[in-house]
VOZA-781562 format. One record per residue: x, y, z of N, C-alpha, C in turn. Coordinates in steps of 0.001 Angstrom, whole numbers, padded with zeros to 6 digits, always signed. Layout:
XYZXYZXYZ ...
// end
This chain:
-046358+019952-026944-044973+019559-027185-044426+020358-028365 -043208+020940-028186-042623+021740-029254-042109+020841-030360 -041873+021459-031511-041376+020696-032646-040000+020086-032335 -039121+020866-031655-037783+020337-031360-037869+019185-030366 -038774+019302-029381-038920+018225-028404-039329+016930-029110 -040192+017039-030093-040596+015853-030858-039407+015261-031602 -038586+016131-032200-037399+015655-032903-036426+014949-031934 -036268+015542-030710-035365+014983-029711-035838+013600-029261 -037152+013467-029018-037698+012170-028616-037501+011131-029709 -037685+011529-030946-037517+010606-032068-036061+010150-032185 -035123+011086-031945-033699+010731-032017-033332+009725-030932 -033915+009896-029750-033601+009001-028633-034228+007627-028776 -035282+007506-029568-035918+006203-029754-034972+005199-030405 -034027+005684-031155-033082+004786-031822-031869+004435-030973 -031814+004957-029734-030677+004679-028852-031110+003788-027701 -030249+002876-027285-030579+001965-026189-029752+002238-024927 -028497+002568-025087-027614+002755-023936-027443+004220-023546 -027631+005108-024494-027374+006525-024264-028623+007341-024555 -028585+008594-024134-029694+009505-024444-029132+010891-024717 -029794+011586-025649-029412+012966-025974-030300+013894-025165 -029682+014885-024561-030440+015802-023711-030152+017234-024106 -031146+018086-023892-030982+019520-024127-030657+020185-022806 -029620+020991-022800-029206+021690-021587-029354+023185-021802 -029880+023858-020765-030046+025302-020850-031400+025687-021431 -031747+026962-021303-033025+027471-021801-032912+027912-023250 -034071+028161-023820-034155+028610-025206-033376+027669-026118 -032392+028224-026875-031684+027370-027830-030946+026251-027120 -030113+026590-026126-029425+025582-025332-028396+024792-026127 -027803+023822-025433-026803+022953-026036-027226+021496-025840 -026659+020619-026650-027000+019203-026585-025872+018417-025915 -026257+017466-025076-025292+016592-024426-025750+015146-024569 -024840+014221-024319-025130+012787-024400-024860+012181-023030 -025882+011528-022473-025755+010984-021123-025872+009465-021163 -025076+008810-020281-025156+007361-020179-024037+006809-019324 -023987+005487-019238-022951+004798-018472-021757+004525-019380 -020600+005075-018975-019377+004945-019757-018273+004329-018895 -017221+003805-019535-016026+003444-018749-015497+004681-018045 -014873+004478-016886-014356+005616-016120-013309+006373-016935 -013356+007696-016836-012316+008500-017457-010998+008253-016726 -009876+008354-017411-008580+008193-016745-008464+009123-015547 -008000+008572-014438-007884+009348-013220-009156+009425-012416 -010199+008712-012858-011488+008746-012164-011880+007349-011688 -010898+006569-011269-011196+005232-010780-011208+004205-011897 -011736+003028-011579-011753+001933-012551-013161+001478-012914 -014155+001793-012081-015517+001322-012328-016248+002248-013295 -017124+001696-014147-017924+002527-015047-018768+003531-014263 -019034+004675-014878-019787+005746-014207-020741+006414-015194 -021733+007101-014637-022609+007915-015467-021895+009233-015791 -021835+009553-017069-021244+010819-017502-022221+011531-018439 -022069+012834-018499-022821+013632-019466-021806+014326-020359 -021748+013897-021607-020764+014400-022553-021344+015589-023315 -020690+016735-023206-021148+017944-023899-020692+017911-025357 -021662+017873-026268-021304+017807-027688-020845+019155-028223 -021268+020234-027542-020968+021573-028038-021891+022023-029160 -022852+021165-029522-023770+021476-030629-025041+022142-030099 -025589+023091-030834-026791+023781-030384-028031+022901-030523 -029034+023212-029726-030292+022454-029769-031129+022943-030954 -030652+022618-032150-031335+022936-033403-031432+021644-034202 -032253+021601-035238-032334+020383-036047-030969+019943-036588 -030172+020919-037053-028848+020568-037580-027948+020037-036468 -027973+020715-035302-027164+020269-034177-027592+018893-033690 -028903+018618-033726-029425+017331-033277-028950+016201-034184 -028871+016459-035491-028405+015423-036415-026952+015038-036105 -026122+016047-035780-024717+015774-035458-024620+015026-034116 -025409+015476-033115-025396+014828-031805-025847+013374-031915 -026847+013115-032764-027332+011745-032958-026230+010870-033576 -025481+011436-034499-024389+010676-035120-023312+010343-034088 -022998+011324-033231-021984+011087-032190-022470+010013-031224 -023743+010127-030781-024294+009158-029831-024337+007755-030427 -024687+007646-031712-024744+006348-032379-023358+005710-032440 -022349+006536-032730-020970+006029-032775-020509+005568-031394 -020803+006394-030380-020431+006035-029005-021079+004723-028578 -022354+004577-028892-023084+003388-028473-022534+002139-029152 -022173+002256-030410-021603+001113-031123-020281+000683-030486 -019453+001656-030103-018180+001341-029460-018396+000716-028090 -019395+001200-027356-019706+000629-026045-020139-000826-026179 -020985-001109-027148-021473-002464-027365-020319-003400-027704 -019366-002900-028483-018219-003722-028900-017124-003783-027839 -017274-003002-026757-016240-002968-025718-014989-002257-026161 -015113-001341-027143-013934-000650-027678-013967+000850-027429 -014826+001289-026506-014945+002737-026292-013677+003283-025633 -013207+004429-026133-012028+005109-025605-012349+006603-025518 -012042+007201-024370-012374+008615-024183-011510+009547-025039 -010352+009090-025459-009385+009981-026093-009960+010828-027243 -010700+010253-028196-011173+011098-029307-012256+012111-028918 -012848+011945-027736-014006+012771-027397-013707+013925-026450 -012496+013965-025907-012158+015050-024991-011485+016172-025757 -011742+017395-025314-011285+018562-026066-010466+019487-025180 -009599+020269-025799-008871+021310-025089-008130+020781-023879 -008353+021438-022727-007663+021046-021492-008137+019690-020994 -009312+019238-021467-009805+017926-021069-009093+016801-021792 -008474+017125-022918-007888+016074-023743-006790+015358-022977 -006744+014076-023121-005835+013259-022334-004401+013377-022841 -003422+013300-021941-002030+013249-022380-001768+011947-023115 -000765+011947-023955-000496+010762-024764+000842+010120-024454 +001862+010903-024115+003183+010331-023889+003337+009849-022456 +004352+009008-022270+004668+008527-020923+004918+009695-019979 +005717+010652-020433+006032+011806-019592+004797+012580-019178 +003852+012752-020118+002601+013449-019798+001833+012704-018720 +001712+011385-018897+000942+010586-017948+001599+010548-016571 +002917+010429-016548+003629+010408-015266+003441+011729-014533 +003558+012822-015264+003374+014143-014649+001982+014269-014039 +000984+013824-014778-000382+013912-014261-000590+012964-013069 -000001+011764-013139-000148+010799-012038+000481+011337-010758 +001672+011893-010879+002369+012435-009703+001573+013588-009106 +001088+014491-009960+000302+015626-009447-000952+015143-008742 -001637+014154-009326-002850+013615-008709-002546+012958-007365 -001415+012275-007280-001038+011604-006017-000897+012607-004890 -000191+013709-005143+000051+014672-004065-001143+015562-003780 -002133+015521-004649-003389+016208-004332-004143+015492-003225 -003892+014187-003062-004635+013380-002094-003756+012830-000969 -002460+013171-000968-001538+012614+000017-000704+013719+000637 -000615+013787+001970+000253+014786+002612+001708+014566+002218 +002388+015624+001802+003761+015502+001307+004757+015577+002459 +004695+014607+003375+005652+014544+004474+006970+013975+003950 +008081+014219+004654+009363+013675+004171+009325+012167+003964 +008678+011436+004885+008623+009981+004745+007824+009565+003527 +006672+010213+003328+005829+009841+002187+006505+010204+000869 +007213+011318+000835+007924+011706-000378+009042+010712-000700 +009757+010269+000337+010827+009299+000114+010263+007965-000354 +009162+007535+000262+008541+006268-000129+008024+006331-001563 +007377+007437-001923+006822+007577-003271+007946+007565-004311 +009048+008206-003989+010166+008208-004940+010710+006791-005137 +010894+006061-004027+011453+004711-004125+010502+003748-004826 +009203+003878-004524+008227+002909-005033+007705+003236-006427 +007751+004510-006814+007143+004899-008090+008087+005678-009002 +008606+006807-008524+009365+007698-009408+010572+007005-010017 +011320+006255-009205+012506+005585-009736+012159+004579-010831 +010991+003944-010708+010550+003015-011752+010050+003770-012983 +009381+004888-012776+008902+005689-013905+010071+006225-014726 +011201+006527-014061+012346+007102-014762+012974+006120-015747 +012675+004834-015611+013190+003835-016556+012418+003830-017872 +011285+004488-017910+010440+004493-019103+010885+005581-020084 +010770+005345-021391+011047+006398-022379+009959+007472-022316 +010322+008650-021878+009326+009670-021546+008563+010202-022760 +009145+010146-023953+008487+010701-025145+007676+009667-025918 +007693+008421-025467+006956+007371-026177+005497+007353-025744 +004602+006905-026614+003192+006756-026206+003078+005730-025087 +002204+005968-024136+002024+005043-023027+001139+003888-023463 +001676+002673-023424+000922+001470-023765+001272+000377-022756 +000392-000589-022639+000660-001725-021759+001879-002499-022268 +001991-002625-023580+003118-003360-024153+004451-002718-023766 +004491-001380-023770+005721-000678-023383+006046-000943-021914 +005046-000848-021043+005267-001083-019617+005766-002499-019363 +005178-003471-020042+005613-004857-019876+007053-005038-020341 +007389-004429-021452+008738-004594-022010+009805-004036-021062 +009546-002866-020503+010520-002251-019586+010590-003047-018292 +009455-003495-017801+009409-004303-016577+010251-005571-016739 +010077-006277-017844+010804-007530-018078+012294-007294-018273 +012644-006144-018819+014053-005829-019070+014803-005557-017772 +014158-004894-016827+014864-004408-015639+014639-005249-014383 +013917-006352-014472+013684-007153-013266+013575-008632-013621 +013928-009464-012647+013847-010916-012812+012563-011439-012182 +012059-012582-012646+010811-013133-012103+010921-013433-010611 +009786-013263-009909+009654-013631-008491+010680-012942-007605 +011012-011672-007923+011938-010899-007099+011232-009667-006557 +011847-009069-005548+011318-007828-004984+011292-006736-006049 +012330-006708-006897+012394-005707-007958+011232-005871-008931 +010942-007106-009340+009822-007353-010265+008507-006899-009652 +008309-007215-008389+007080-006813-007715+006954-005288-007677 +008085-004593-007437+008067-003135-007385+007735-002509-008727 +008374-003003-009798+008074-002492-011135+006605-002734-011493 +006132-003938-011205+004755-004278-011566+003759-003360-010858 +003977-003115-009564+003049-002270-008822+003032-000847-009377 +004220-000278-009614+004288+001093-010125+003624+001198-011493 +003861+000204-012350+003368+000289-013716+001874-000015-013809 +001356-000940-012991-000087-001181-013114-000879-000018-012502 -000296+000656-011517-000967+001838-010986-001019+002941-012055 +000085+003135-012767+000118+004139-013834-000828+003751-014960 -000823+002484-015334-001706+002016-016407-003169+002201-016022 -003531+001820-014790-004909+001989-014354-005329+003441-014355 -004428+004329-013949-004713+005767-013954-004988+006261-015373 -004282+005669-016333-004446+006080-017735-005577+005335-018439 -006293+004483-017709-007407+003769-018316-007000+002577-019140 -005786+002055-018920-005307+000891-019660-005540-000385-018846 -005586-001555-019483-005760-002821-018758-004579-003069-017828 -004849-003620-016656-003786-003821-015661-003561-005288-015310 -004399-006200-015809-004353-007595-015363-002989-008243-015614 -002421-008053-016800-001140-008678-017123-000026-008154-016239 -000012-006846-016010+001021-006252-015164+000912-006761-013734 -000301-006894-013235-000483-007433-011883+000024-008862-011809 -000285-009639-012828+000121-011044-012836+001644-011177-012877 +002311-010291-013606+003767-010347-013695+004435-010066-012351 +003741-009344-011470+004315-009008-010176+004124-010071-009120 +003460-011157-009438+003196-012193-008453+004396-013129-008298 +004397-013876-007201+005425-014892-007007+006545-014506-006076 +006511-013243-005527+007566-012831-004600+007007-012692-003208 +007684-013295-002231+007305-013173-000824+008416-012442-000094 +008117-011240+000388+009146-010397+000995+009701-010978+002279 +009024-011967+002857+009455-012489+004150+009944-013934+004054 +010582-014288+002951+011092-015641+002812+012397-015776+003603 +012253-015872+004915+013400-015946+005808+013293-017209+006641 +014391-017886+006807+014405-019114+007588+014207-018788+009063 +013180-019342+009718+012952-019021+011128+014109-019438+012019 +014899-020393+011590+016035-020828+012404+017136-019773+012461 +017076-018751+011575+018071-017686+011603+017760-016633+012660 +016574-016689+013242+016223-015711+014271+016913-016053+015588 +017299-015031+016354+017930-015307+017650+016923-015900+018626 +017393-016834+019461+016540-017380+020510+016411-016345+021625 +015497-016568+022546+015348-015649+023673+016611-015629+024527 +017306-016738+024629+018559-016780+025370+019633-015950+024667 +019697-016042+023345+020678-015262+022582+020372-013769+022667 +019102-013422+022738+018728-012010+022890+019232-011479+024228 +019090-012263+025285+019573-011842+026606+021085-011672+026609 +021816-012576+025959+023271-012472+025899+023711-011249+025101 +022982-010938+024020+023309-009762+023215+023106-008484+024017 +022055-008440+024807+021773-007256+025628+022938-006942+026563 +023596-007965+027069+024701-007763+028008+025906-007083+027351 +025992-007120+026033+027097-006475+025332+026922-004967+025225 +025718-004467+025490+025413-003040+025301+025606-002317+026635 +026440-001285+026646+026696-000538+027871+026041+000847+027869 +025837+001426+026690+025208+002746+026612+023741+002636+027009 +023270+003441+027995+021885+003323+028476+020843+003560+027390 +021105+004523+026500+020145+004809+025441+019996+003666+024464 +021118+003100+024020+021068+001984+023086+020532+000737+023764 +020786+000617+025065+020213-000513+025798+018693-000452+025778 +018152+000753+026018+016691+000839+026061+016087+000643+024676 +016749+001138+023647+016256+000892+022286+016168-000612+022034 +017213-001334+022415+017235-002787+022261+016084-003415+023049 +015899-002964+024295+014847-003520+025142+013460-003276+024549 +013224-002061+024049+011913-001721+023499+011592-002556+022269 +012608-002834+021458+012379-003650+020273+012150-005110+020656 +012896-005578+021666+012768-006977+022057+011470-007245+022803 +011127-006374+023744+009961-006607+024603+008665-006207+023914 +008711-005160+023078+007481-004624+022482+007387-004826+020967 +008412-005381+020356+008353-005660+018923+008306-004424+018046 +008856-003304+018519+008791-002057+017754+009727-002086+016549 +009367-001334+015527+010291-001058+014438+011352-000091+014973 +012559-000067+014370+013616+000805+014902+013195+002264+015044 +012560+002832+014025+012206+004247+014117+011093+004510+015124 +010261+003503+015402+009159+003694+016339+009652+003916+017767 +010834+003385+018091+011375+003574+019436+011557+005058+019741 +011918+005847+018721+012232+007258+018940+010988+008130+019106 +009830+007629+018731+008606+008438+018830+007571+007827+019765 +007825+006628+020284+006848+005956+021137+006591+006770+022405 +005327+006815+022812+004941+007503+024048+005007+006513+025198 +005730+006917+026253+006087+005977+027314+005209+006098+028551 +004215+007010+028536+003378+007184+029722+002687+005891+030135 +002347+005058+029168+001640+003817+029446+002454+002788+030197 +003768+003021+030329+004591+002082+031092+004216+002068+032571 +003467+003109+033011+003043+003185+034414+001728+002439+034649 +001112+001930+033603-000155+001218+033750+000052-000148+034404 -001054-000738+034844-000983-002078+035415-000362-003051+034420 -000804-002941+033154-000126-003648+032058+000686-002602+031325 +002011-002605+031465+002827-001549+030850+002815-001657+029330 +002421-000577+028668+002343-000576+027209+003082+000637+026657 +003420+000568+025392+003966+001705+024658+002965+002101+023580 +002777+003408+023406+001844+003916+022398+002634+004465+021219 +002365+003934+020036+003037+004378+018818+002097+005329+018084 +002522+006573+017838+001611+007592+017287+001354+007446+015795 +000503+008327+015279+000019+008258+013897+001111+008403+012852 +002155+009203+013167+003099+009550+012103+004040+008424+011715 +003871+007243+012296+004735+006126+011940+004206+005409+010708 +004852+004310+010347+004574+003626+009082+003123+003223+008928 +002542+002631+009971+001177+002114+009829+000193+002781+010766 +000563+003931+011312-000382+004664+012133-000388+004228+013592 -001295+004810+014339-001368+004629+015789-001650+003182+016163 -000939+002698+017199-001271+001406+017789-000645+001287+019176 -001176+000392+019960-000663+000103+021290+000165-001178+021223 +001407-001111+021703+002288-002275+021709+002307-002889+023106 +002028-004190+023180+001998-004907+024450+003308-005671+024662 +003738-005824+025922+005023-006481+026190+004942-008001+026071 +006006-008576+025521+006212-010030+025517+007523-010274+026257 +007450-010274+027586+008630-010311+028445+008925-011732+028906 +010167-012171+028730+010573-013475+029237+011014-013321+030685 +010641-014250+031528+010907-014127+032963+012397-014107+033288 +013208-014807+032516+014631-014881+032833+015467-013813+032134 +014814-012859+031467+015565-011764+030860+016026-010787+031937 +017239-010250+031813+017732-009291+032805+017278-007857+032537 +016297-007663+031684+015815-006318+031368+014301-006340+031217 +013688-005143+031342+012223-005046+031296+011720-003918+030406 +012578-003020+029945+012193-001850+029140+011358-000852+029936 +011467-000881+031259+010654-000005+032099+011333+001329+032387 +012579+001521+031972+013290+002770+032245+013706+003401+030913 +012775+004120+030274+013032+004653+028931+014129+005707+028900 +014983+005567+027924+016053+006549+027694+016548+006370+026273 +016404+007401+025453+016747+007286+024038+018234+007481+023803 +018785+006811+022812+020186+007055+022453+020336+008411+021784 +021541+008925+021791+021804+010222+021171+021984+010029+019671 +020931+010348+018939+020949+010216+017482+020279+011459+016891 +020912+012103+015920+020333+013269+015265+019263+012808+014281 +018020+013214+014541+016897+012717+013744+016263+013771+012857 +016593+015023+013050+015923+016101+012327+016049+015936+010811 +014902+015951+010133+014878+015860+008680+015024+014463+008128 +015136+013447+008987+015317+012079+008517+013973+011378+008326 +013897+010518+007345+012707+009693+007151+012772+008497+008092 +011651+007776+008206+011642+006574+009040+012717+005589+008599 +012852+005430+007297+013848+004490+006781+015259+004932+007146 +015524+006232+007047+016854+006734+007373+017160+006588+008858 +016121+006749+009690+016311+006531+011128+016675+005073+011384 +015964+004168+010737+016271+002751+010890+017692+002427+010463 +018172+003118+009436+019530+002871+008952+020585+003381+009935 +020191+004236+010869+021105+004673+011929+021297+003570+012965 +020289+002714+013118+020305+001691+014159+021122+000473+013728 +020944+000038+012484+021596-001191+012026+023119-001176+012196 +023834-000087+011827+025293-000096+012002+025718-000253+013466 +024889+000258+014393+025224+000127+015805+025179-001331+016243 +024145-002036+015787+024051-003462+016107+025265-004212+015552 +025672-003833+014338+026808-004504+013709+028096-004203+014461 +028269-002939+014867+029483-002544+015582+029603-003264+016920 +028467-003516+017562+028462-004202+018846+028579-005716+018707 +028556-006182+017469+028671-007624+017180+027602-008431+017937 +026361-007968+017793+025264-008634+018492+024873-009956+017834 +025235-010130+016570+024966-011407+015916+023676-011439+015120 +022936-010325+015105+021706-010258+014316+021380-008798+014057 +020434-008561+013152+020055-007194+012779+018865-006739+013630 +018612-005410+013696+017536-004903+014557+016178-005549+014304 +015811-005727+013039+014476-006254+012743+014283-007676+013249 +015394-008391+013513+015256-009739+014053+014588-009722+015425 +014773-008644+016185+014108-008536+017485+012592-008454+017308 +012168-007728+016300+010731-007608+016012+010166-008952+015553 +010900-009615+014689+010430-010914+014209+010397-011946+015340 +011396-011896+016225+011411-012809+017359+010233-012532+018298 +009830-011270+018386+008643-010900+019172+007407-011612+018617 +007272-011615+017289+006127-012289+016669+006171-013792+016946 +007345-014380+016843+007487-015806+017121+007144-016113+018579 +007656-015270+019490+007416-015473+020917+005928-015387+021237 +005264-014390+020654+003828-014248+020891+003053-015454+020407 +003499-016022+019272+002862-017221+018743+003078-018404+019688 +004309-018530+020192+004622-019625+021103+003832-019513+022408 +003611-018278+022859+002879-018073+024107+001374-018255+023937 +000921-018402+022695-000487-018681+022450-001362-017474+022188 -000772-016297+021910-001585-015119+021623-002198-015240+020226 -003459-014847+020059-004107-014926+018745-003399-014026+017729 -003334-014433+016479-002664-013609+015460-003303-012241+015292 -004633-012131+015510-005286-010828+015405-004724-009860+016436 -004525-010352+017669-003968-009518+018730-002534-009114+018412 -001711-010077+017971-000321-009780+017659-000207-008782+016509 -001077-008919+015515-001060-007985+014384-001317-006562+014856 -002312-006386+015738-002619-005040+016255-001470-004510+017105 -000894-005363+017939+000192-004925+018806+001434-004530+018011 +001623-005159+016848+002787-004866+016025+002527-003781+014990 +001286-003341+014875+000985-002234+013983+000973-002589+012521 +000466-003779+012185+000258-004109+010778-001041-004898+010644 -001421-005201+009438-002710-005835+009206-002676-007311+009570 -003847-007857+009773-003985-009284+010052-003440-010105+008879 -003694-009632+007654-003220-010355+006470-001697-010401+006444 -001049-009265+006758+000415-009239+006789+000934-010222+007830 +000299-010231+008986+000768-011116+010047+000674-012583+009624 -000464-012941+009068-000668-014341+008676+000217-014738+007498 +000431-013809+006569+001176-014145+005356+002679-014046+005521 +003138-013356+006552+004580-013176+006702+005095-013738+008016 +004691-013149+009118+005283-013551+010394+004965-014992+010754 +003752-015418+010491+003406-016785+010848+004208-017775+010011 +004610-017339+008824+005399-018204+007962+006806-018421+008520 +007210-017632+009502+008537-017764+010081+008573-018849+011163 +007434-019377+011543+007372-020328+012641+007784-021705+012137 +008809-022278+012739+009317-023573+012306+008808-024710+013167 +009355-025875+012942+008916-027069+013661+009209-026968+015153 +010304-026288+015526+010624-026148+016945+009528-025413+017687 +009011-024347+017074+007960-023565+017707+006683-024387+017833 +006319-025098+016784+005116-025928+016833+005241-026993+017923 +006447-027542+018076+006664-028557+019103+006472-027969+020496 +006983-026743+020711+006822-026092+022016+005342-025872+022335 +004584-025423+021335+003158-025181+021547+002450-026492+021882 +002784-027552+021148+002173-028851+021389+002475-029338+022805 +003737-029220+023204+004121-029689+024534+003435-028896+025639 +003307-027567+025441+002649-026726+026448+001186-027119+026619 +000501-027308+025501-000916-027671+025568-001095-029049+026186 -000255-030008+025805-000381-031357+026334-000078-031405+027837 +000929-030619+028289+001225-030565+029723+000033-030027+030499 -000598-028972+029930-001754-028384+030596-002903-029383+030677 -003097-030160+029621-004177-031145+029624-003913-032264+030631 -002638-032714+030646-002289-033781+031590-002413-033314+033028 -001983-032066+033278-002081-031506+034626-003528-031406+035067 -004388-030956+034155-005820-030834+034481-006425-032197+034734 -006000-033209+033957-006526-034567+034124-006113-035149+035477 -004850-034949+035849-004372-035475+037123-005059-034770+038296 -005246-033456+038105-005899-032707+039186-007329-033140+039404 -008000-033620+038314-009382-034070+038417-009468-035443+039002 
// end
């Protein structure tokens, strides 16, 4: 064993969480290895890192490395370790809000395709909220909370949006996020009275007001298949020739590929079996902008409800017909959690009564038949 190796082993005997290592041949350099909190931008869970001290593998360099390791270990034990003092040059962390926002945005687009829809969504959900922050101020949780409370009211969509944008930025910067997450709670985006939804009879009457074949089919596709407005323009219609006619919604939509199944009422005067799109200029438009083309048409025709009500009525109808929520969630192209937390909440006492009566009639019929 060399003299330096003996010195290195002796230095490590006094450390419990970290270890000093020699890197490279001959003189080499010294590094400190161990489990540290994640560096900003590297997730939230602790990770193994090897910190390069820049000191040579000499007795003098070892004394400095031991001092650094001892300081690091003390901070780790106290739960006060921060990467900021230990990073150098280009590794050194940004300090101002503007620096952190710039790095967060760049990191986001490194991992996300910059499609027009994604760019529009990112701007609405993040950039607009970041612009409310003082760009030259140091980034702190206290600053984020103060701006959030100033620009939004409790239990609102705005509060939820600010909280999400700010806790994502805080987490990226290695700051605590629990308070920001908690401030965003209490808002339910689907707090809508189920009695405001059109009945199946009202949907049929509204359809009769539409004379343009393209707009008629858009209405039919939303009513029968529960599509979002923009999905009608990209849905693949080949499946309408199947024994069970279905529409296929491709990947580029809001929640990705899914198969939409029909919920057709027998007394409806339409079936959505003759696809024909309305004349709408879509080039360069985001999904949201396409949807905004549809709503004014419904209003101009005085249909009595907005386009999304057809989708919500589809969810209600599927529930009344007895389809499992897992199936309806897949057919509508959203998660099971979204379906249970939002659409099912729209079901009122009238719907529950219909389900009860249907089941009881079936039981009585089976009993009489036996």
